[in-house]
N, C-alpha and C positions, 0 to 999 in steps of 0.2 A: 261627281256629276259629269256627264258626258259633255263634250264640246258641242255647243248648241248653235253656234252662229258663224261657222267657217265661211269665209267670203267666197262666193262662186261667181266670178265675172262672166263665165260662159253662159250661164242660165239667166243672166241679167236679174238676179234676185238673190236673196239670202236664205239660208236654211235655218229656220227657227224650229228646231226639232227637239229642244231640250225637254227633259222630264225628270222628275224626282224619283220615278220608279226605276229600279235597277234593270228590269227586263227591257223596258223601253230604251234605257240608255245603251244597252248592248246592241239593240237593233239600230240605234242611231249611229254607233261606231261603225257598224257594218255598212250602213248607207253612206256615211261620209267617206270611208276608205274606198268603196267601190264606185259609187255614182259620181263622187267629186272628181276622182282621178280620171275616170272615163269622160265625164261631162265637160271637164275643162278643155279637152282636146277635140271635142266633137265639132264638126262643121256646121251643125244646125244653129241658126240664129233666131232668137225671139225678139221681135221689135218691142220697144218699150217707150212709154211716154217720157218726155224730157224730165230731167232730174227734179224732184220735188222733195220738200222736207218730209221726214218719216212721220207717218200717222201713228200717234201714240195712244189713240183711243180705240176701243173695240166695241162695235155695235152688235147687240144680240137681237135677232129677230125671232119671235115666237110664231110657230106655225100651228094652226088648229087643224087636226086631221079628221077625216070622216070616220064613222063607226066601221069596224072591220068585219063584224060578225053578221053578215047578211044570211038569209036562209040557205042559199047555195054554198056559201063559204063555210058555214058551220057544218054542213053535211060532209063536205070533202075533208074538213079538218078531223072530224071524229073517225072517219074511215081510216085515215092515215095513222091516227093515234092508236087504234086497235091493232093495226098491222105491226107497228113498231113495238108495242108491248109484247106481242107474241115472239118477235125476233129477239128482244132483250132477254126474255125468260129462257129461250133456248140457248142463248150464248152463255148465260150464267150457269146452266146445268152442264154445258160442255167444259167450262173452266174448272168447275168443281171436280169433274171426273179426271181431268188432266192433272190437277194438283194432287189428288189422292194417288194417282198412278205414279207421279214423280216421287212422293214420299216413300212409296213401297220400293222403288228402285234406287233410292238415294245411296244405299250401301254399295251398289255396283258401280258407281261413278269412280273413275280413276283419279288418284291424287293429282296427277299432272293436269287433268281437265279442270279440276277445282282450282288449282293454283293459277292456271292460265286465265280463267275467268276473273279471279280475284285481282290478278295483276292488271288485266285490261281495265277493270273498274277503277283501280287506283290511277292508272295513267290517264284515263278519259275524264277523271274528275278535275284535272287541271291543277292538282296539288303541286306547288313549285318544287318541293323537295325530291320529286321523282324526275325532274328535268334538270340535268347537270350542265354546267357551262363547259365550253371547249377548254381543254388544257393543251391540246396539240393542234397546230394549224399548218397546212401546207399551201404553198403558192406556186403555180405553174404558169409559164407564159403561153398564151394562146397565139398571139401574133404581135408583131411590131412593124412600124413603117417610119421612115425618116424623110424629112423635108429640109434639105440644105437651104440656107439663106432665109429661113423663116424662124420667128420667135413667137412666144405666146405668153400673155398674162391673163387669159380668160379661162373660165370654167368650161369643162366638157359638157355639152348638152345632148342627151339622147333624143332621137327623133326618127321615126321610121319613114324616110323620104322615098325609098324605092318600093315600099309597100310589099315587102317579102315576109312581114311578120316579125322581123328582127330590127330592133332599134339601131339606127345609124348614129354617127357622131358628128356634132356641129362644133367647130373650134374656130374662134377668132384668132387672128394672127397679125403680126407686123413684119416688115422686112428691114434689112439692115440699111436701107436707103431712105427711110421715113424721116421727116423733119419738117419744120416750118419753112415754107418756100423752097422745098426740095426741087432741084432741077429735073426737068423732064428727061434729060439725057441719061440719067441713072437708069430709067426704065429701058432705054435702048441698049445700054451697056450690059445690064445684068438680067433682064427679063424679056429679052427678045422683042422689045418694042411694045409689049403690053402696057397700056396706059389706062387708068392709073395703076401703079404697082407697089404702093406703099403700105397697104394693109388689106384686110379682108376677112372672108369667112370660108373655111374649108368644110366640105361634106365628105365624110369617109364611110365606106360600107362597114357596118357593124360586124359582119361575119368575117371579113377578110382584111379590113383596114385599107383597102384600095380606095383611091380618090374617085368620088362620083362627080363632083363639080367643084369649081373654085370661083369665088366672087371677089373681085378686087375693089378697093375703096381708096380714097385720097389720103387716108391716114390710118393709123393702127386701130384695130377693133379689140376691145377688151370686155365689153358687156354684151351678153347674148341671152335672149329669152325666146324659146321656141314653143310656147304653150298656147298658141292661138292660130286658128285658120282664118286669115283675113280675106283671102280671095275665094273662099268656099269651094276649093277643089278637092277637099278630103284629106289634104296633107297639111300638117301644122307648119306655119310660117314663122320666121324669126325676126325679132327686133334686134338690130345690131347697133351698138353705140361705141364711140371712141373719142379720139383726140381731135381738137381743132374743129369742133362743130359737126362732126360726122355722126349722122343718125339716119337709119334707113329701115324699111320693112322689106324683107327679102323672101321670095317664094321658096318654101322648103323643097318643092318638087323640082324646080328648074334652076334655082340660084339667080333668077332674074330679079331686078328691082321692082317692087310693087309701088313704093313711093319713097321720096327722098326729102329730107329736111334741107331745103335750099335757102338761098339768100333771102332774108326778110328781117323785119325789125326785131323779132324775138330771138334771133340767132346771132351769136358772137363767136367768130372763128378763133378767138383767142382762148375760148373756154371749151371744156370737154362735156360729154354727156355720159351718164352712168346707167347701170342696168335698169331697164324700163319694166313697167308692169302693164299687163292687160287689165283693163277695168271694164265695168259693164257699159252697155250702150246708153249714151246720154243724149244723142240727137235723133233718136228714133229712125235710124237708117238700117237697123237690123244687124249691125256689125259692132263688135266691141271697140271701145276707145283705148287710148294709150296714155299712161302717166309717166313722166320722166323728169329728172333734174338736169340742169344745165349750169355748170359752174367750174370752179378751179382756175388757178392762175399758174400754169406750169412754167412760165417764163420769169416769174418773180422769184427773188432770192428770199430765204428765210428771214423773218422779222421785218421785211419791208413793210412800211406803214400802209401803203395803198394796195387794196385788193379788189378784184372784180366782184361785183355783187351777184350772187347766185340767183337762179330762176327756177320756177316750177312751171311745166307746160303740160297741157292736155291736148292730144292730137286726135283727130278723127281717124279711127282705125281703117276706114274704107279708103279715104283719099289722102291722108297725111296732112290735111289742113290743120293749122293750129287753132283750136276752138277757143282757147284762152291761155294767157300766161301772166305770171306775177313775179315780182321780186321777193326774195326772202324777207320775212317780217323785221329782222334786225339788220337787214342790208349787209350781211356778211357773205363770204364765199361759201360754197357747198361742194362736197365730194360724196354726198350720201345718196345711196340708191333708195328711192321711196318705197314704202309698202302701205297696204291698206288692210284694215280689219274692221269688224263690226261689233258693237256692243249688243247687249241682250235686247235693247229696245229697237234695234235695227239701224241705229245711227252709224253711218259709214265714216270712219276716221282715217285720215292720211297721216303717217308718221314720216318726218324728214328731219335732217340735221343740218347744222350750219357750223362754220369755223373750219380751221385747217390745222396743220402741224404746229404752227407757231402763233396762231390767232385763236382767241376764244370763240365759243359758240354755244349752241344749245340743241337739245332734242325737243322738237316741236310737234304739236298735234293740231290738226284743223279738220273740220268736217269736209267731206267731198262736196257737199252742197255749197259751202262757203268758197272753197277753192275754185269750183267751176264758175261761180259768179264773181270771182275776183276779190272776195272779201278776206284777203290775207291778214288784215288787221284783227280778225277774230281768232287767229292762231294763239295757242297757249303753250308756254314752255313747261315741259315735264322735268327737265334737268338742265342745269347751266354749268359751264366751266369758263372761268374768266381768262384762262391762260391757253387752253388748247381746245380744238374743235371736236364735234361729234361727227365722225366720218363713217363708222362701220354700221351696216344694216343690222337689225335685231334678229333674235330668234324668238318666234311667237309660239308660246306653249302654255297650256293651262296648268299652272302650278298649284293654285289654291282650290281647284275643283269647283269653281262657281259657274262653269259653262262658257266663259269668255277667255280668250287667249290672254296671257300676261306677256310682258315685254322684257326680255332678257338682253341686256346690252353689254358688250365689251367696249367700253369707252376707249378712245385712243389714249387717253391720259390716265393710266394706273388703275382704273376702277372697273370692276364688273358689278352690275347692279340689275335687280329685278324689280319691275313696277307692275302694280295691279292694273290689268287692262280696263277695268271698269272705273276705278277711282283715280288711277295714276299715282297712288301712294306707293312709296318705296317699300318693298317686301324684305329685301336684304341687300347687302353689298359686301364686296371684298376688294382689298387693295394690293397691288403689286408696286411697291415704292420704286420711284425713279425708272419707271417702265412705260412702254408704249406698245400698241398693237394695231395691226391692220387686219386681224383675223376675226372671223365670226365664231362664236361658240357653237360646238356641235352638241346636240341633245341626244341622250340615250339613257337606257335604264342600266346604270352601272352597278348600283347596289340593289338590295332586295326590296326596297320600298317601291310604292307605285307613283313616285314623282320623278320625272326625268332629271338626270344629272348632266353636267356640261364639261366637256374638255375644252380648255382654254390655253392660249399661248400669249406670252408677253416678252418683249425684247427690252433688256436693261442697258442703259447707257446715259450719255449726256443729252440725248435727244436727237430726233431725226436729222440726218441719217446715220448718226454715230451710235452703234450699239456694241457692247462688249460681250454679251452672251444672251441666250434666250432660255426661258423657263416654260415647261409644259406640265400641267396638272389637271386633275378633275375636281370640280366643285360640286358639293351636294346641292341638289335642286331644292331641298327643303330649307336649308339654312344658309347656303352660300359659302360654307366653310370647305376648305380643301380636304379631299378624301385621300390624297396621295401626298405624303411628306417624307423625305425631301422631294422637291420638284425634279423633273428631268431637266438637266442643264446641258447646254451645248455652247460651243465657242462662237458659232455663227448664227445669224438670224435666218428664219424662213417666214416669208409673209403669206404663206398659203393658209387656207382655212381647213380645219379637220372635217372628217365625215364620221357618221356612225353606221353600223350594220345592225339591223333589228333582228333579234333572235327569239326563239321560243323561250318563254319563262322570264320573269323579272330578274334583273341582275345579271343577265347573260349576254347583254349587247356588247358589241365590239366597237372600238374606236380606231379609226385610221388617221394617221397624222404623219407629217414630214419632219425630219430633223436634218440639220446641216451642221457639219463640224469640221475640225482640222485634224488630219491624220497625225497621230502621235501626241496630240494636245487636246484630246477630247474633254470638253467641259471646263477647260481652264478659264477662258474668258478674260484675259488681261486687258488693262486699260490702254488707250491710245488716243491720239487726236491727229487730225489732218493739218498739214502745213497751212498756215493762214493764207486765205485767198483762193483755196481750192473750191470750185463751185459745186453746188449741190448735185448736179447731174453726174459729175465725175465721182464725187464721194459715194453716191449710191451704187456705182458700178465698179467699186474697188474690190480686188481679191484680198480680203483682209487676212486670210490664212497665209498666203504668200508673203504679205507685208509684215505680219506680226511674227510668224514662226518659220518662214521660209519653207513651207510645206504645202501640200496639196489639200484642197477642200474635198469633201465627199458629202453625199446626201443619201438618206435612207427613207423609204416609205415603210412605216411600221404599222402593225395591227396588234391590239391588245384588249383584254378585258380584266375584270377584277380578279378572276382566278389566276391568270398569268402574271398580272402586274406589269409595270414598266420595265424595260422598253417594249416587251412583247416579241413578236415574230417579225422578221424582215420580209416584206413582199418584194422589195427592190433595193439593191445596193449599187450605187453608181459605178464603183470600181469593177463590178462584174460585167458591166455593159459599156465600158469605155470604148472598145473597138467598134461596137455597133453604132454608137452615137457619133463617132469621129471619122466615119468613112467619108472620103472626099468625092462625092458625086453631086450632080445637080440635075434637077428636073427642068426640061426645056419644052414648053408647048410649041408644037409645030405650027399651029394656026395663029400666026401673028395677027394682032389687031382684031381678035374675036370680039364682035360687038356685044355679045352677051357676057363677056368676061369669064367664060367657063372653059375649062380644059379637062377632058376626060383622061382617065388613066391610059386608055388605049392609044391616045394621040401623043403620049409623052415618050421621050427617049432619054437615055442617060449617057453622059460622056465623062471621061476622066479629065480633070482640070489641073493635073500636075502634081508635084510633090506635096504631101500632106503638111498642113500647118499644125504643128503640135502646140498644145497649151489650151488656154481657155478655161472657164469655170462655169459651173451651173448657177443659175439664178432661180430661186424657188418662189414663185408668185402664184402660178395657176393652180386650180383645184380640180381634181378628177371627179368621177361619178361612179356610183354603184349601178350595176346592170344585172339583169337576169342572165344566168349561164346559158350559153348557146344551146338551143334545142329545148329550153324550158321556159320560153317566153310566155306561154299561155297557161302555165301552171298556177293554180290558186291555193295550193297547199304548201306547207313548209318543205324545203328541199335540203339536200346534203351539200350543196355548193352555191356559190354566187360569184359574179365577176366584178372586177374593178377596172376601169379604164382611166388612164392618166397621161400627162404629157411631161416631158423634160426638155429643156433646151440649154445649150451652152453658148457662150459668147466670149470674145476677148475683152479683158478688163481695161479700165481706164488707167492711164499712166499718171499715178499720183504718188505722193510721199506722205508717210505718217511719222509721228514722233512718239516713241515709246518712253517709259520712265528712264531707261538707261541712256536714251538719247538726250533727255533733259539734263542729266548729270554732265554729259559731255558738253552740251551747249553752255551751261553755266560756267564750266571750266574755261572755255574759250572767251566768254564774255568778261570774265575777270582779267584774262590775259589782255584783251583789247582795252579794257578800262585803265590798265596800268601803263599803256603805251602813250607816248606823246602824240598829239595830232600831227599826222604826216601823210605820206603817200598811201600807206596800208590801213589808215584809220577809216573805220566805217561808222558813220553817225547812226545808221539804222540799228546797229547792234545795241547801242546805249538806249536809243529810243524804244526799241522793242522790249528791252529789259524793264524799262519803266512801265510799259503798258502790259507786260506779262504775256506777249504774243510771240509767235514763231512764224515769220513769213519767208517767202522765197527770196526776198532781197537782203536777208540777214546773213552775213558772212559766217557767223558762228553756226547757224543752222546748216548752211550749205557744206561747211567743213565736216560737220559731224555726220551728215547723211551722204557724204561723197561715196563711200564704199557701197552702200545700198543702191545708190543711183547707178553706179557702174555695173553692178550685178544685174540690174534690170534692163540694161541696154540691148541685150540679145533677145528679149521677149517681143511678142507681138501685142500691140495695144491699139485701142480705138479712142484716142483723145480728141476733144474738139479743137484743140490748138493746132494740131497738124493734120486735120481731116483732109483727105484728098479723094475726090469723087472717082478718080480713076484707079484708086488703090484701096478699095473697101475690103475689109477683112470680115467675112461672114462666119457666123456660127451655124447651128443646126437644131431643128426641132425633131423630136422623136415621140411617137404616140405608141403606147403599150396597152394590151389587154391581157389581164391575168385572171385565172380562176382560183378561188380560195375554197379550201375544204377544211372541215372541222372534225376533230376526233376527241373522244373522252377516254381516259384510262380508268381502270378499276371500277367499272360499272357493275352494280348488282343486278340480278334478274328483274327486279322491280323498277329499275331506272332506265332512262334512255337519254342519249346525248342531244343537247339542244340543236335544233336545225335552223337554217336561214329562212326567215319569213319571205314570202313571195315579193317580187319587186313592187307591186301595188301597195304593199304594207310597210315598205321601208320608210322609216320616220324622217331621216335626215341624210339623204343619199347624194346630195350635191351642194354646190355653193348657193346660199340662200334657200337651202332645203331641197327636197326632192322635186318640188313643184315651182321653184324659182320665185316663190312669194313670201319666203321667210317662215312659213308655217311648218311646225313639227307635226307630221301626219299622226293623228291619234291612234293608239294601240287598241286592237280588238280585245275584249275581255277574255275571249276564249283561248288566247295564246299567252 
């Protein structure tokens, strides 16, 4: 059954188009793919009455019509009937003559002509066995551009802001001087006095990669949604969210602030905000509203008992006024980006999660009506975890063919689960023991059935932020069981979310995913632990390849399908682009103090800043995006290529120490030696105390003795630790943005077969973080492909 109620915030209504008839369902899929994708971005606004409960009854009014056959009407009717009868008779005679002529000439038709017609009929019938999957892929770089001193954890969002018909790129960023109560002088020292200078949003030309404008904010931006036109200028605007209470609506055309979430009761500058959603107009001003979560406690240590209570807020899309806000129903923290979907009866439901890395929580559902009116006590839990929170947004896709999206969740703690969107009953689940994830499953047709499958990633270790290795596999959408065993294993974690590329034919889709590993130790994943007392911030920024194996880390962006299997083809390999990413230049806006916070490419100059600082490592957090190949933006038929845009950034690691199994043996040896010594000048009580507690801290002589050589080896490196942070000696990394074109080939094709082609961008099912439309929906597949 076709998806009958995909949520359409732009139209301020829902699409109840479901039908049990197959032909109607196919028309529905066409309408959803075309009208929804276009309508979501349209500047047109339809005013709507304030939010009311859904009307669940249907009134049928019977209309009694007048007799149709008056004297004049009957005369005209019979004249036309006689005329049509003559025409039909003539047409039948003509067809019979053509058929007879065709039979007499049948023997003269060439075998090639007959074969070609037969082949065309086979291909046009949509029979899957005549469309083969790619078994050869090529990737070529279109352009790249680097931004020294910038980093990113956000997804790339397509948005045609210069209206040249080519989607441009919107990228949130942070700078190396961001922090709580960061001194203003850092902006003078490193960003030519531009204030604020701590984070923001970049707009890049999709054709060339050149900067169009730059918008600065008070803190890092990592949540971006550019799917609504709030100022009705014909260009989609962006909701940007980030750390320390930063949340703004930004004009896509100019980069100016439309409105800002300023100081007020509903705002807590200790908490962050996450990827926001455009929702339908609730206050009848003709402009969509905005839904977002406000939570997190970045300054708290793991397992600390007190956490800040998360909040859900609804903003006026026109003015930025908070229409209402509530605390989470269980009064726990939240890191979850909310999403909204509708049931078949039209009930609008909001999904949100609570809890964190070390605190339990739940997946909750509440009606938009109740949320808007502050009735958060009417929320119901779909799933609970008493130990760890629910932090990752869902993938919304109809698995059981009932016309309503189902909810596929990669829980932070070990479990991937699917829930019925109508009943919230669990459909299936699968577990990755002792593992955690920050990644959203990517949906795509991996095997030959008509239910989407899911590429998932889990990191295995003792728990955030200590992970020994990562696993990647594909789960069957029907059963939840893995389709790939053994999993792809790497020694380092990557917190990016995968993408899928929609292709002609079931079972031909491609998955795009990142891997991070250690050169010469691929897939080993040995155990380790940090020296006791190392804070979480520095643990999460440790170069574990250097610490464990004394080697470099590397990253790859891979693409694969069922035919090729894992790992597939490399789109990008970090070692091949090291020189590009480590060039030491910086961009300096000439127009200091620009009130609009924008700097064009034409007004920038580059200068050399001295000898290069070698080192640094890549952190993989950001997610790229699928885009139409340049020059094919307006094509609506399958193509031979498609583009992918993505970001990389490197930074200097934190200066930390870890303890390996062989280090523990050394420490135990020294502890025995200390225990046999009489209490004297060299006696260290911490050694005996730590042995009793089973810990290894920096004040332990045995620990320091065994790690002495490692610490000496690290003295010559460049680090960015909190303990010795100096505002006058900040070591920056660099952000690089890439655009690649991917092409597909098939080997050993027979004359009756053709190679699967890339579906047009409007039909890409999961082309970005939280889906192609930033609302967690997997775009339904047309039946004709």
